[in-house]
C-alpha positions in Angstrom: 0.7 9.1 11.5 -0.8 11.2 9.0 -4.6 11.6 9.7 -6.7 11.2 6.4 -9.9 12.3 6.7 -13.0 10.7 5.4 -14.1 11.2 2.1 -17.0 13.0 3.8 -15.7 15.2 5.9 -13.0 16.5 3.1 -13.0 18.4 -0.5 -9.4 18.3 -1.7 -9.1 14.6 -1.8 -8.5 12.1 -5.0 -11.7 11.1 -6.5 -10.8 8.0 -5.3 -11.1 8.2 -2.4 -14.5 10.1 -2.7 -15.8 6.5 -3.6 -14.5 4.7 -0.3 -15.2 5.6 3.2 -12.7 5.5 5.4 -13.3 3.0 8.5 -10.3 3.7 10.3 -8.8 7.3 10.0 -5.2 6.3 9.7 -4.3 4.6 6.4 -1.6 2.4 6.4 -0.1 2.3 2.8 -0.7 5.7 2.3 1.5 6.4 5.7 3.9 3.7 4.9 4.2 5.8 1.0 4.3 9.3 3.0 7.5 7.5 5.5 9.3 6.2 2.2 9.2 9.3 0.3 10.3 11.6 3.6 13.2 9.5 3.5 13.8 10.9 -0.1 13.3 14.0 0.4 15.5 14.3 3.2 18.2 12.3 1.3 17.6 15.0 -1.9 17.7 18.1 0.7 21.2 16.6 2.4 22.4 16.2 -1.2 21.5 19.8 -2.3 23.1 21.3 0.4 26.1 20.3 0.1 26.2 21.7 -3.6 23.8 24.6 -2.9 26.2 26.4 -0.7 23.8 29.8 -0.3 20.9 27.8 1.2 22.7 24.8 2.6 21.5 25.4 6.5 17.6 25.7 5.2 18.3 22.5 3.6 20.1 20.7 5.9 16.9 21.7 8.5 14.1 20.5 6.0 16.9 17.6 5.5 16.3 16.7 9.5 12.5 17.6 9.5 12.2 15.5 6.9 14.0 12.5 8.4 12.6 12.6 11.8 8.8 12.7 10.7 9.8 9.4 8.2 11.1 7.6 11.1 7.9 8.7 13.5 5.6 7.4 11.0 7.6 4.5 10.6 7.7 3.7 14.2 3.9 4.5 14.4 3.0 1.9 11.9 5.0 -0.6 13.9 3.5 0.2 17.0 0.1 0.7 16.3 -0.8 -1.3 12.7 0.9 -4.5 13.5 -2.0 -6.5 14.5 -2.1 -10.5 15.6 -4.3 -12.6 13.2 -5.8 -15.7 14.3 -4.5 -18.0 10.8 -2.0 -15.7 9.7 0.0 -14.5 12.6 1.5 -10.9 12.7 -0.2 -8.8 9.7 -0.4 -5.3 8.7 -3.5 -3.7 9.3 -5.2 -1.8 6.6 -6.5 1.4 8.7 -6.0 1.7 12.0 -7.2 4.4 15.0 -4.2 4.6 17.1 -6.2 3.6 20.0 -6.0 -0.9 19.1 -9.1 -0.8 17.0 -8.2 -1.8 13.1 -9.5 -2.8 9.8 -7.5 -6.3 7.8 -8.6 -5.9 4.6 -6.6 -4.8 1.2 -7.7 -2.6 -1.6 -6.1 -3.2 -5.8 -5.2 0.7 -5.8 -2.1 2.2 -5.0 -0.4 2.7 -2.2 -1.6 -1.0 -1.0 -0.5 -3.1 1.7 0.5 -5.5 -1.3 2.6 -3.2 -2.5 4.4 -2.5 0.2 8.1 -3.9 -1.1 7.4 -2.1 -4.7 7.2 1.4 -2.4 10.1 1.0 -0.5 8.7 0.4 2.5 9.5 -3.5 3.8 11.4 -6.1 2.1 9.2 -8.7 0.2 11.2 -11.4 2.9 10.0 -9.7 6.0 8.3 -11.9 7.6 5.0 -9.3 8.8 5.2 -8.8 5.1 4.6 -12.3 3.9 1.6 -13.3 6.9 0.0 -10.2 5.4 0.5 -10.8 1.5 -1.1 -14.3 2.4 -4.1 -12.9 4.1 -4.3 -10.5 1.5 -4.4 -13.3 -1.4 -6.9 -15.1 0.2 -11.0 -14.8 1.6 -9.9 -13.6 4.5 -9.4 -10.2 2.6 -12.8 -9.1 2.0 -12.2 -7.6 -1.3 -9.8 -10.5 -2.8 -12.3 -12.2 -5.6 -11.9 -15.6 -7.5 -13.4 -17.1 -10.3 -13.0 -19.6 -13.1 -10.6 -17.2 -15.2 -8.3 -15.6 -12.5 -8.1 -14.4 -8.8 -6.9 -11.1 -7.5 -8.2 -8.2 -5.3 -10.4 -5.5 -6.3 -11.6 -2.7 -4.1 -14.5 -1.1 -2.6 -14.1 1.6 -5.8 -16.4 -0.9 -8.0 -17.9 -3.4 -5.4 -17.7 -6.6 -4.8 -16.9 -9.2 -7.2 -14.1 -6.9 -9.9 -11.2 -7.8 -9.9 -7.9 -5.5 -10.8 -5.7 -6.3 -13.4 -3.6 -4.0 -10.9 -3.3 -6.1 -8.3 -2.1 -8.8 -10.2 0.2 -6.9 -11.7 1.8 -5.5 -8.3 1.2 -9.7 -7.4 4.0 -10.2 -9.9 6.1 -7.0 -8.7 6.3 -7.9 -5.0 6.7 -11.6 -5.8 9.8 -13.9 -4.8 8.7 -16.3 -7.3 9.4 -17.1 -10.5 6.7 -19.1 -11.2 3.8 -17.1 -9.5 5.3 -14.0 -11.7 4.8 -16.1 -14.9 1.0 -17.1 -13.3 0.6 -13.8 -12.7 1.8 -12.3 -16.6 -0.4 -15.4 -18.1 -3.4 -14.2 -16.0 -2.9 -10.4 -17.1 -3.0 -11.6 -21.2 -5.5 -14.2 -20.4 -8.3 -11.9 -19.3 -8.3 -9.3 -21.8 -11.3 -10.6 -23.9 -8.7 -11.7 -26.9 -7.8 -7.8 -27.1 -4.7 -7.4 -25.4 -6.2 -4.7 -24.0 -5.9 -4.4 -20.0 -9.4 -2.5 -18.3 -9.5 -1.4 -14.9 -11.3 -4.5 -13.5 -13.2 -7.8 -14.7 
């Protein structure tokens, strides 16, 4: 997996990450996204090598290297980031250290564990993903919140008690249930304070 330094130890990180102190060094959603995009890069280089003959050798090398790294990250996630939850069974951890320690939660921001099928890392029908999804959308996720108007995932970025519409949208985008998708769309409409403009959180 790719090491992602904590905000305290890095000066060149996304502004959102500056708000979040990593608990463990390997952020699984980001590694999953990296694996998917490295596979895409490999395919792109391979196709370009067939048309740009003057640089085909370099492109083929890059294609092979990207595919090898993508597979290495994917294998590492399956080896180190799939953990047993006492209620939900096998789930993906949000962060791991590679030594058996894991942090179970999810954040509304992308990439997230909830977004894994949307990213192209797993199929929504995967048992591990379905277990992970059930954990994320429950009180077992410290950043899942439920109020009188809605329920959804927030994150450390804005603190406890705030739901991000982004998480409700992602719940719809990764759902296999028409009823759940309709429910999410209705929640997004009903939580705009009558303005039909969505905010970062509510």
